[in-house]
C-alpha positions in Angstrom: 21.1 129.1 27.0 21.0 131.6 29.8 18.0 130.0 31.4 19.6 126.6 31.3 22.8 127.8 32.8 20.9 129.7 35.5 19.0 126.5 36.3 22.3 124.7 36.8 23.5 127.5 39.1 20.4 127.2 41.4 21.6 123.9 42.8 24.9 125.5 43.9 23.7 128.4 46.0 22.1 128.8 49.4 18.4 129.7 49.3 17.8 128.8 45.7 14.0 129.5 46.1 14.8 133.2 46.4 15.7 133.2 42.7 12.7 131.2 41.3 10.2 134.1 40.7 7.2 131.7 40.8 5.7 132.8 44.1 1.9 133.0 44.5 0.6 136.2 42.9 3.7 136.8 40.9 2.8 138.2 37.4 4.1 137.1 34.0 2.6 138.7 30.9 2.4 137.8 27.3 5.6 139.2 25.7 3.7 139.9 22.4 1.5 142.4 24.2 4.3 144.3 26.0 5.4 147.8 24.8 7.4 148.7 27.9 9.5 146.3 30.1 10.2 147.7 33.5 12.6 146.0 36.0 12.1 146.9 39.6 15.4 146.5 41.4 15.8 146.3 45.2 19.5 146.7 46.1 19.5 144.2 49.0 18.9 140.5 49.5 15.5 139.0 48.7 14.8 138.6 52.5 14.8 142.4 52.8 13.4 143.4 49.5 10.3 141.2 49.7 9.4 142.9 52.9 9.3 146.4 51.3 5.9 147.7 50.8 6.8 150.4 48.2 8.1 147.9 45.7 4.9 145.9 46.1 2.8 149.0 45.3 4.8 149.9 42.2 4.7 146.2 41.0 0.9 146.3 41.3 0.5 149.7 39.6 2.8 148.9 36.7 1.4 145.4 36.0 -2.2 146.9 36.1 -1.3 149.0 33.1 -1.9 147.8 29.5 1.2 147.2 27.5 3.5 147.4 30.6 5.1 144.6 32.5 7.1 144.9 35.7 9.5 142.2 36.9 11.7 142.1 40.0 15.4 141.7 40.7 17.3 141.8 44.0 20.9 142.0 44.9 22.2 138.5 44.7 23.8 136.7 47.6 27.6 136.4 47.6 27.4 132.8 46.4 25.1 133.6 43.6 27.2 136.6 42.5 30.3 134.3 42.4 28.4 131.7 40.3 27.1 134.3 37.8 30.6 135.7 37.3 32.2 132.3 37.0 29.6 131.1 34.4 29.5 134.4 32.6 25.7 134.7 33.2 24.2 138.2 33.4 21.9 139.1 36.3 18.3 138.4 35.3 14.8 139.3 36.4 13.0 136.7 38.6 9.7 136.3 36.7 11.0 135.5 33.2 14.8 135.3 33.7 15.4 138.1 31.2 18.8 139.8 31.4 18.4 143.3 32.9 20.1 144.9 30.0 17.1 143.9 27.8 14.6 146.0 29.8 13.6 149.5 28.8 13.6 151.0 32.3 15.5 149.8 35.4 14.0 151.4 38.5 16.0 151.2 41.8 14.7 151.6 45.3 16.7 154.0 47.5 15.8 153.0 51.0 19.1 152.9 52.9 22.5 154.5 52.3 24.4 151.3 53.1 22.7 149.7 50.0 24.6 151.9 47.6 27.3 149.5 46.6 24.6 146.9 46.0 23.3 149.1 43.3 26.7 148.9 41.6 26.6 145.1 42.0 23.3 145.0 40.1 24.5 147.2 37.3 27.8 145.4 37.0 26.3 142.0 36.8 23.8 143.2 34.3 26.6 144.6 32.1 25.2 148.2 32.4 27.8 151.0 32.8 27.8 152.7 36.2 27.7 156.3 35.1 24.8 157.7 33.1 27.2 159.6 30.8 28.7 156.3 29.7 25.4 154.7 28.7 23.8 155.0 25.3 20.5 154.1 23.5 21.3 150.4 23.8 21.1 150.5 27.6 18.0 150.7 29.8 17.1 154.1 31.2 18.2 153.8 34.9 16.0 155.7 37.4 15.6 155.6 41.2 13.3 156.8 44.0 12.8 156.4 47.7 13.6 158.4 50.9 17.3 158.6 50.0 16.3 160.6 47.0 15.9 163.6 49.2 19.7 163.9 49.1 20.4 162.2 45.7 23.8 163.7 45.2 26.1 160.8 46.1 24.3 158.7 43.5 23.4 161.5 41.0 26.1 160.5 38.5 24.7 157.0 38.2 21.0 157.8 37.4 19.3 159.2 34.4 16.3 160.4 36.5 15.4 160.3 40.2 11.9 160.5 41.6 11.5 162.7 44.7 8.4 162.0 46.9 5.4 159.7 46.5 5.7 157.3 43.5 2.1 156.1 42.8 1.2 158.9 40.4 4.6 159.8 39.0 5.4 156.3 37.9 2.3 156.4 35.6 3.4 159.8 34.2 6.9 158.4 33.5 5.6 155.3 31.7 3.1 157.3 29.6 5.8 159.8 28.7 8.2 156.9 27.7 5.7 155.4 25.4 5.0 158.7 23.7 8.8 159.2 23.3 9.2 155.7 21.9 6.7 156.4 19.2 8.4 159.7 18.3 11.7 158.0 17.6 13.6 160.9 19.1 16.9 160.6 21.1 17.1 159.9 24.8 17.8 163.5 25.8 14.3 164.4 24.5 12.9 161.8 26.9 14.7 163.3 29.8 13.5 166.8 28.9 9.9 165.5 28.9 10.5 163.8 32.3 12.0 167.0 33.7 8.6 168.7 33.3 6.9 166.1 35.5 6.6 167.3 39.2 8.8 165.2 41.4 11.4 164.1 38.8 15.0 165.2 39.1 17.4 164.9 36.0 20.9 165.0 37.5 22.6 165.6 34.1 20.6 168.8 33.7 22.8 170.4 36.3 26.5 171.4 36.0 28.5 170.5 39.1 31.5 172.4 40.5 33.2 173.0 43.8 33.4 176.4 45.5 36.6 177.8 47.1 35.1 176.9 50.5 34.8 173.2 49.4 31.0 173.2 48.9 29.3 171.6 45.9 27.7 174.1 43.5 25.0 173.0 41.1 24.2 175.2 38.2 20.9 174.4 36.4 21.3 174.0 32.6 17.6 174.6 32.0 15.7 177.4 33.7 12.6 175.3 34.3 14.5 172.6 36.2 16.4 174.6 38.9 14.4 173.2 41.9 12.7 169.8 42.1 9.6 169.8 44.2 8.6 166.5 45.8 5.5 164.7 44.5 2.6 164.2 46.9 -0.4 161.9 46.6 -3.1 164.0 48.2 -5.6 161.2 49.0 -4.3 157.7 49.7 -7.8 156.4 49.3 -7.7 157.2 45.6 -4.2 155.6 45.1 -3.9 152.0 44.0 -2.8 149.5 46.7 -2.1 145.8 46.1 -4.8 143.4 47.3 -3.0 140.4 45.7 0.6 140.9 46.9 3.3 138.4 46.1 3.7 135.8 48.9 7.5 135.3 49.1 9.3 131.9 49.5 11.6 131.4 52.4 11.4 133.7 55.5 11.7 137.4 54.7 12.3 139.9 57.5 8.7 140.9 57.6 6.7 137.8 56.7 3.2 139.1 57.0 0.5 141.1 55.2 1.4 144.8 55.3 -1.4 147.5 55.2 -0.3 151.1 55.1 -2.9 152.8 57.4 -1.4 156.3 57.0 1.5 158.2 55.5 3.2 161.1 57.1 3.6 162.2 60.8 3.0 165.4 62.6 4.8 164.7 65.9 7.7 166.7 64.7 10.6 164.7 66.1 13.6 166.8 65.0 15.9 163.9 64.3 13.4 162.1 62.1 13.7 162.5 58.3 10.7 160.5 57.5 8.5 162.7 59.7 9.6 165.7 57.7 9.7 164.4 54.1 6.4 162.4 54.2 4.2 165.4 55.4 1.3 165.9 55.5 -0.5 163.2 57.4 -2.9 161.2 55.1 -4.9 158.4 56.5 -6.7 155.6 54.7 -10.4 155.2 55.5 -11.1 152.4 57.9 -13.6 150.8 55.5 -11.0 150.7 52.7 -8.5 149.1 55.1 -10.9 146.4 56.2 -11.9 145.7 52.6 -8.2 145.5 51.6 -7.4 143.2 54.5 -10.3 140.9 53.5 -9.2 140.6 49.9 -5.4 140.4 50.6 -5.8 137.7 53.4 -7.8 135.6 51.0 -5.2 136.0 48.2 -2.1 135.4 50.3 -3.0 133.0 53.2 -1.1 135.1 55.7 -1.9 134.7 59.4 -0.6 138.1 60.5 -1.7 141.6 59.4 0.7 144.5 60.1 -0.7 148.0 60.3 2.0 150.3 59.0 2.7 154.0 59.4 5.3 156.1 61.0 3.2 156.0 64.2 0.3 153.6 63.9 -1.0 154.5 67.3 -1.7 158.0 66.1 -4.2 156.7 63.5 -7.4 158.5 64.6 -9.6 155.4 64.2 -7.1 152.9 65.5 -9.2 151.3 68.2 -12.2 150.9 65.9 -10.0 149.5 63.1 -8.3 147.0 65.5 -11.7 145.8 66.8 -13.2 145.4 63.4 -10.1 143.5 62.1 -10.1 141.2 65.1 -13.8 140.4 64.7 -12.9 139.2 61.2 -9.5 137.6 62.0 -9.9 136.0 65.5 -11.8 133.0 64.3 -9.2 132.3 61.6 -6.3 132.7 64.1 -5.0 135.7 62.2 -3.0 138.1 64.4 -2.8 141.9 64.0 0.4 143.7 64.8 1.3 147.4 65.2 5.1 147.7 64.7 5.4 151.4 65.2 3.8 152.6 68.4 4.6 155.7 70.3 4.6 155.8 74.1 1.3 157.2 75.1 -0.6 155.7 72.2 -0.1 152.1 73.3 -3.2 152.0 75.5 -4.6 149.0 77.5 -7.6 149.0 75.1 -5.2 148.5 72.1 -3.2 145.8 73.9 -6.4 143.9 74.7 -7.4 143.8 71.1 -3.9 142.7 69.9 -3.6 139.8 72.3 -6.9 138.2 71.2 -5.1 135.9 68.8 -1.4 136.2 70.0 0.8 138.8 71.5 2.9 140.4 68.9 6.0 142.4 69.7 6.3 146.0 71.0 9.2 148.4 70.5 9.2 151.6 72.7 11.3 154.3 71.2 12.4 156.3 74.3 15.3 157.8 72.3 17.0 159.7 75.2 17.5 159.1 79.0 16.5 162.5 80.2 13.4 164.6 79.7 15.6 167.6 78.9 17.1 165.8 75.9 13.7 164.5 74.9 12.6 168.1 74.8 15.6 168.9 72.6 14.6 166.4 70.0 10.9 167.1 70.5 10.1 163.6 71.7 7.3 164.8 74.0 7.0 161.8 76.4 7.7 161.6 80.1 9.3 158.9 82.1 6.0 158.2 83.7 4.5 157.6 80.2 7.2 155.0 79.6 6.6 153.3 83.0 2.8 153.2 82.5 3.2 151.7 79.0 5.5 148.9 80.3 3.3 148.3 83.3 0.2 147.9 81.1 2.1 145.5 78.7 3.4 143.3 81.5 0.0 143.4 83.2 -1.8 142.2 80.1 0.5 139.2 79.5 3.5 140.5 77.6 6.9 139.4 78.9 9.4 141.0 76.5 9.6 144.7 75.7 12.2 146.3 73.3 13.5 149.7 74.3 15.3 151.9 71.7 17.8 154.7 72.6 20.2 156.9 70.6 23.6 158.4 71.6 25.2 161.4 70.1 22.1 163.6 70.0 22.6 167.4 69.9 23.5 168.8 73.3 24.0 165.4 74.8 25.9 165.3 78.1 27.3 162.6 80.4 24.2 163.0 82.6 22.0 162.0 79.6 24.0 158.8 79.2 23.9 158.0 82.9 20.2 158.5 82.9 19.8 155.8 80.1 21.4 153.4 82.6 19.3 154.6 85.5 16.1 154.5 83.5 16.7 150.9 82.4 17.4 149.9 86.0 14.2 151.5 87.2 12.2 149.8 84.4 13.8 146.4 85.4 11.9 146.7 88.7 8.6 146.4 86.8 7.8 142.7 86.6 4.9 140.6 85.2 3.0 138.5 87.6 4.2 134.9 88.0 7.0 135.2 85.4 10.2 136.9 84.5 10.0 140.0 82.4 12.7 140.9 79.9 13.9 144.2 78.4 15.8 144.2 75.2 17.7 147.5 75.1 18.9 148.6 71.7 21.2 151.6 71.2 22.4 153.3 68.0 24.3 156.4 67.1 22.4 159.4 66.0 22.9 160.2 62.3 21.9 163.7 61.1 19.8 163.6 57.9 18.8 166.1 55.2 15.6 168.1 55.4 15.4 167.9 59.2 16.1 170.6 61.9 19.3 168.6 62.7 20.7 168.7 59.2 23.2 171.3 60.4 24.3 169.2 63.5 27.6 167.4 63.6 27.6 163.6 64.0 29.8 162.4 66.8 33.1 160.8 65.8 33.7 157.1 65.4 36.0 157.1 68.4 33.4 158.9 70.6 30.6 156.5 69.4 32.7 153.5 70.2 33.6 154.9 73.7 29.9 155.7 74.6 28.6 152.3 73.4 31.3 150.5 75.4 30.5 152.6 78.5 26.8 151.7 78.2 27.5 148.1 77.5 29.5 147.7 80.7 26.6 149.1 82.7 23.4 147.9 81.1 23.4 144.2 82.0 21.9 141.8 84.5 19.1 139.4 84.7 16.2 140.2 82.4 18.2 142.7 80.4 19.7 142.2 77.0 21.9 145.0 75.4 22.3 145.3 71.7 24.0 148.1 69.7 24.3 149.2 66.1 27.8 149.2 64.7 29.4 152.6 65.1 31.4 152.0 61.8 28.1 151.4 60.0 26.7 154.6 61.5 29.6 156.9 60.5 29.5 155.5 57.0 25.7 156.0 56.8 26.3 159.6 58.0 28.8 160.2 55.3 26.5 158.9 52.5 23.5 160.7 54.0 24.9 164.2 53.7 27.5 163.7 51.0 27.7 165.2 47.5 28.7 164.0 44.0 32.3 163.6 45.1 31.2 160.4 46.7 30.4 158.7 43.4 34.0 157.9 42.9 34.3 156.7 46.5 31.4 154.3 45.9 33.0 152.9 42.8 36.4 152.5 44.5 34.8 150.8 47.5 32.9 148.4 45.2 36.0 147.5 43.3 37.8 146.8 46.5 35.1 144.3 47.4 32.5 146.2 49.5 29.2 144.4 49.3 26.1 144.2 51.4 27.4 146.9 53.7 24.1 147.0 55.7 24.8 143.5 57.0 27.1 143.7 60.0 28.9 140.4 59.1 29.6 141.6 55.6 30.7 145.2 56.4 34.4 145.9 55.7 35.1 149.3 57.2 38.8 148.8 56.5 38.1 148.6 52.8 36.0 151.8 53.0 38.9 153.6 54.7 41.1 152.5 51.9 38.6 153.7 49.3 38.4 157.1 51.0 42.1 157.4 50.8 42.2 156.5 47.1 39.3 158.9 46.4 40.6 161.8 48.5 37.4 161.9 50.6 37.5 163.6 54.0 34.9 161.9 56.0 34.9 164.6 58.7 34.0 167.3 56.2 30.6 165.5 55.7 30.0 164.1 59.2 31.6 165.5 62.3 32.1 169.1 61.1 29.8 171.8 62.7 27.9 173.3 59.8 27.0 176.9 59.6 23.2 177.5 59.4 23.9 179.8 56.4 26.1 177.6 54.4 24.8 176.0 51.1 23.7 172.4 51.4 24.1 170.0 48.5 20.4 169.1 48.6 19.1 172.7 48.4 17.7 172.0 45.0 15.4 169.3 46.3 12.3 170.8 47.8 10.7 168.7 50.5 8.1 171.5 50.8 9.0 171.9 54.5 10.4 175.5 54.5 13.9 176.3 55.4 12.6 178.9 57.9 10.7 176.3 59.7 13.7 174.0 60.0 15.9 176.8 61.2 13.3 177.8 63.8 13.1 174.2 65.0 16.9 174.0 65.2 16.9 177.1 67.4 14.0 175.7 69.6 16.0 172.5 70.0 19.0 174.5 71.4 16.5 176.2 73.7 15.0 172.9 74.8 11.6 174.1 73.6 9.0 171.7 72.3 6.6 172.0 69.4 3.0 170.6 69.6 1.5 168.0 67.3 -0.5 169.8 64.5 -2.8 166.9 64.0 -4.6 167.8 67.2 -3.4 171.3 67.8 -2.7 174.4 65.9 -0.8 174.5 62.6 2.9 174.9 63.1 3.4 176.6 59.7 5.9 174.0 58.3 4.8 175.1 54.9 3.7 171.8 53.3 -0.1 172.1 53.4 -0.1 175.7 52.3 2.4 175.3 49.5 0.8 172.0 48.3 -2.7 173.3 48.6 -3.8 170.2 50.6 -4.8 169.4 54.1 -4.2 166.5 56.5 -6.6 163.6 55.9 -7.9 161.9 59.0 -10.9 159.6 59.8 -12.5 159.6 63.3 -14.2 156.7 64.9 -17.1 155.5 62.6 -20.0 153.4 63.8 -19.3 149.8 64.2 -22.6 148.8 62.3 -21.2 150.2 59.1 -19.1 147.2 58.4 -19.8 143.5 57.9 -17.5 141.5 60.1 -17.4 137.9 61.3 -18.7 136.9 64.6 -16.1 136.8 67.4 -16.9 133.2 68.2 -18.0 130.4 65.8 -20.0 127.3 66.3 -18.1 124.3 67.5 -16.7 122.5 64.5 -15.9 118.8 64.2 -12.7 117.7 62.5 -11.3 114.6 60.8 -7.8 113.5 60.0 -6.7 113.2 56.4 -3.4 111.8 55.0 -2.4 113.8 51.9 -0.1 112.5 49.2 1.8 115.0 47.0 4.6 115.1 44.5 7.5 117.6 44.6 9.1 117.9 41.2 11.0 120.4 39.0 12.0 123.7 40.7 9.9 122.8 43.7 12.9 120.7 44.8 14.6 124.0 45.9 12.1 124.5 48.7 13.5 123.6 52.1 11.3 121.9 54.7 10.4 125.0 56.7 9.6 126.8 53.4 7.3 123.9 52.5 5.4 124.2 55.8 4.8 127.9 55.1 3.7 127.1 51.5 1.2 124.5 52.5 -0.1 126.5 55.5 -0.8 129.6 53.4 -2.2 127.5 50.5 -4.8 126.0 53.0 -5.8 129.5 54.1 -6.1 130.8 50.5 -8.2 127.7 49.6 -10.4 128.4 52.6 -9.9 124.9 54.0 -10.4 125.2 57.7 -7.8 123.3 59.8 -7.8 122.6 63.5 -5.5 124.7 65.5 -3.4 124.1 68.6 -4.2 125.9 71.8 -2.0 128.3 73.8 0.1 131.4 73.3 0.7 130.9 69.5 -2.0 128.8 67.9 -0.7 126.8 64.9 -2.5 124.7 62.3 -2.3 120.9 62.9 -0.2 119.9 59.9 2.3 117.0 60.3 4.8 116.0 57.6 6.0 112.4 57.6 9.5 113.2 56.4 11.6 116.2 55.7 12.9 116.0 52.1 16.3 117.6 51.7 16.7 120.6 49.4 17.5 119.6 45.8 15.8 116.2 45.9 12.6 115.6 43.9 10.0 113.1 45.0 7.1 111.2 43.3 5.2 110.7 46.6 5.4 112.5 49.9 2.9 112.6 52.7 1.5 114.9 55.3 -1.5 114.7 57.8 -4.0 117.4 58.6 -7.0 117.8 60.8 -9.7 119.4 58.7 -13.3 120.6 59.1 -15.3 117.4 58.6 -17.7 119.1 56.3 -15.0 119.5 53.7 -14.6 116.4 51.5 -11.2 114.9 50.6 -11.9 115.5 46.9 -12.5 119.2 47.7 -9.2 119.4 49.6 -7.3 118.0 46.5 -9.0 120.3 44.0 -8.8 123.5 46.0 -5.3 122.9 47.3 -3.9 122.2 43.8 -5.2 125.5 42.7 -3.2 127.3 45.3 0.1 125.4 45.4 3.1 126.6 43.3 4.3 124.8 40.2 6.0 121.5 41.0 3.9 120.6 44.0 0.8 118.5 43.1 -1.7 116.8 45.5 -2.4 113.3 44.2 -4.9 112.1 46.9 -6.3 112.8 50.3 -7.6 109.8 52.4 -9.0 109.5 55.9 -6.5 108.2 58.5 -6.1 107.9 62.2 -3.2 108.2 64.6 0.1 109.9 64.2 1.9 110.3 60.8 4.2 107.5 59.7 7.8 108.6 60.5 9.2 106.4 57.7 10.3 103.6 60.0 10.7 100.2 58.5 10.2 101.6 55.0 12.2 100.9 51.9 13.1 104.0 50.0 14.3 104.1 46.4 16.3 106.9 44.7 17.4 107.4 41.1 20.5 109.6 40.7 21.5 111.1 37.3 24.8 113.0 37.0 25.5 115.9 34.7 28.6 115.6 32.6 30.0 112.9 34.8 29.9 109.1 35.1 29.8 106.7 38.0 33.1 104.6 38.2 31.9 101.0 38.3 35.1 100.0 40.2 34.0 102.0 43.2 30.7 100.1 43.3 32.6 96.8 43.1 34.8 97.9 46.1 31.6 98.7 48.1 30.1 95.2 47.6 33.4 93.5 48.4 33.5 94.9 51.9 31.5 93.4 54.8 31.1 96.8 56.4 31.3 100.4 55.2 31.2 102.8 58.2 30.1 106.4 57.7 30.1 109.2 60.3 27.1 111.5 60.3 26.8 114.8 62.1 23.5 116.4 63.1 22.8 120.1 63.4 23.9 120.2 67.0 27.3 118.8 66.0 26.6 115.4 67.5 28.2 112.5 65.6 26.9 109.1 65.0 28.2 106.2 62.9 26.2 103.9 60.6 27.1 101.0 58.4 26.2 101.7 54.8 26.4 98.0 54.0 23.5 97.4 56.5 21.5 100.4 55.3 21.7 100.0 51.5 19.6 97.1 50.3 20.5 97.6 46.6 22.6 99.8 44.5 23.2 99.4 40.7 24.1 101.3 37.6 21.2 101.8 35.1 23.6 103.7 32.8 27.1 105.2 33.0 25.6 108.4 34.5 22.6 107.0 36.2 22.3 105.0 39.4 19.4 103.4 41.3 19.7 102.9 45.1 17.3 101.3 47.6 17.8 102.0 51.3 16.2 101.2 54.6 14.2 104.1 56.1 14.3 103.1 59.8 15.1 105.7 62.5 18.8 106.0 63.5 20.0 104.0 60.5 18.7 106.1 57.6 21.1 107.8 55.2 20.6 110.6 52.6 21.5 109.6 49.1 24.1 112.4 48.8 25.9 111.1 51.9 25.9 107.5 50.6 27.1 108.4 47.1 29.8 110.8 48.4 31.2 108.1 50.6 31.1 105.4 48.0 32.3 107.3 44.9 34.2 110.2 46.4 32.6 112.9 44.2 33.1 116.5 45.2 30.0 118.3 46.7 29.4 120.4 43.6 28.9 117.3 41.4 26.1 115.9 43.5 24.5 119.3 44.1 24.0 119.5 40.3 22.8 115.9 40.0 19.1 115.1 39.4 17.9 113.0 42.4 14.4 111.5 42.4 12.9 109.7 45.4 10.4 107.0 44.7 
C-alpha cells in the first residue's frame, strides 16, 4: 500500500528521479539474509547528499558486510514533504521504499549546522520521536557522525550515540556490537554501554546536564569510563575500504563527478579552520592505489571528470606524478581531472598544464584576508606576490575566470584590512589574459569561530556589523570583469550560534522546526524571522553563544570531546595570533607539538614522487579511429518516465562509457560526445519507441552496441535496435504521433469531446521557457481523438515544427482537468 501511494506521489513532485533509488551501482539485498538494516540519512536534498563522499564510503563498507544492508534517505523537497503529510505516507528509504521506522539503526550525517532542522524533518516524517528519552525498543537506534560531532551538544538530546572522528573502522565495531547485543536479548541500555567502550563513540545520555551560576553548561559523567570521548583515527587510509563502484546519481548533483580522496588531514595550521585541526594528522593514499581506484571507478560509473579531494590537494606530495599518470589514462577518453582545493603557492604552471590537457576545470583561490598582517594572524602564510603569480600563471595558460575567497570579521580585523580587500581586487583586475577578457568572481563570507580551533575563544562579529561590512564591500568591489557575491550574514550568525551552542539549543531547534524552519542552508528557504521568534520562545540569548568575548579559562561545552589536539597548543596558537606570529607547516618542517601524533601513537603518512615506469598507463595519443553513424531505438517505460531530458543525456553518456563503447567527440574547449536525440520527451510520459543518433567506433558492431548498452542502462530504458544511418537526426517533422492517456480515479466527459469536434477552430496559447507566446489551432494539429473507455483516450497529433502540441496541453484545454489529474495519468507515446 505504501509503495503504491508513493508511486502516485512521484508524478506530483519536482525532480521525481531523486526518489527512485534505482541508480547505477545502487545495492539491494535479499531481505531473508539480512540481520541488520541500516538507514543512512543525509539531512539535505538529494542534490547535496549524493555529492558527499563520506556517505558513499559508509554505504560501501556496510553493504560489503554479510548480514547487513544499508539504504539511503535524504531530506525531501518541500513539495515531497507536503505530499507525504497529505497522503499520510511515512518517509522511506530509496532502495526498497521501506519506512525508516522499520530499520534497526538510523545513522545521520552531521556536515553542516544549518542542516539541523532537516534532521527533525526526517525524524518527524518517519514517525520517530525527536528526543532519545522518548524512544523505546520499538524505534530504531538513532546515531550520528561527521565534523559537527566535535561539538555535539546542540543535538545531544536527539541521538542515542554520536561518532567522533573517522568512521570507517568504528562503523564496523558498532554493527558487530549490535548483532551481539541482538542475540543476547538484553535491553537497549546494555547496547549503549557496549558502544560506550568503543573509541570514538559518545553516548549523550551517559552524562547529566546542568547549568552553572555563570550560565555555562556542566556535564557530569554517569559512568567513570565514559568521561571523555577521544576521536577515532584511521591510521592508514591505504588499508581502509574505499568505494570503487560508487552510485551514479540521477539528475545533476552539486558535485557530479568521480571523487577520490587523495589525503585526509592538513598541517598548514590555519587558525580559523576546524577541519585542519580535527582531521589531523595528514594521511595520504598511495599514488598506485589512487590510480587503480580511478581505473575501476571510471569503468563502473562512466564519469568524465575525476576530482582529487583533500583539504589542500596541492600539498599532496606526489601531486604532479599523480596528475601526469591520471592524464595519461584519461586524456584519450576525454576524462578531465580537477583539483577543487588548491592553496596559493601549490598551484604551479606544471599542475595547470596537466589539468588543461582535457579541459580547464575551475580554480578557487582562498586569499582569506586583504593584508599580510591579518593573514599572519590567521596563519595563512601567503603573500600578495604569491596570489599575483598564481593568477598570472592561470591566465597565461588559458584560464579566463578565477574565484577569489575572502572573510570578514576575523580576529583583530581593522578598517585597513577591509580597504585592502578592495585594493587587492583592483590590482588583480589589471592582470588580463591575452586576447580575451579575464574575470574575477569575488566571494566574501563572515568568519564563524568553531570548536577545537585556536579561535574557539574569539567573538563573532554581530549581525549588524556583518551587514554593514558586506554592504561597504559590495559598493566598492564592482566594475568590468568583477563579480561580487556574499554569504548571507543571517545564515552566518545562525551557524555561529549552532556551532558553539550547548544542549539548551535542542528546544530552540524543535521550536524553529515547528514554526516552519526547513532547509536553512538554502538562502531562498532561510527564514531568519522565524528563528528570531523561536529564540524568543526558547529563551535563547544568541549573543551569549556568538558575539561574547570568551575567557580563555572558561569551560567550553565541548571539553569532553577530545580532538587529540591539546588545549595548550590551541592556547599557544591563540596567543601567537594576537602577536601576528606564524607557525610553520609540520609536513615539511619541524613538529609543532599539537599533540595528535604523540598521543595517537601514529605519524603522518606521505608518498614522494615514485618512478613513472611503476604504473601501466594508456598512451597519451591513440591511433586515428574511423567512426560510423548509428540510429538507436529505445523504449522508456515505468519509472524511467520520471527522467527529464537532460538527465537522460547524462544517463546515456555514462552508460556508453561504462560499456566501453567509444564515441566520437567534438573539438574545442569542452569536448562532448556526439549524441543527438531526435525529440525531448516530457517528464511523466512513457514511450514505446524513441530515437537517438551516435557516431561510434566503426569496429564496434550494432549488435554489440545493443547488448552492451542494455547491460548498463537503468530499469525502464531498453535498446531495441541500432541501425546504420546518415545525415542529421529526424526532428520529428511531418510525423504522426499517437498517445494513449489513462486517468486514475477520473473519467473523460464525452460532452467535452463533442464540443471540440463541433468547432472549426480551437486556439491554444503556448509559452516557451523564455516566456514567448505562440498560438496554435488544436483542430489543425489533432488528427484524431477518441475514447477507448470512460477513463482512457487515444489521440493522434501532427509532429511538425511550430504546430506540435504536448498531450497534457491538449487534454487540459479540451477537458479542463486540473494539473494534478493529468500529472497522475498514465500517458504512453506510440
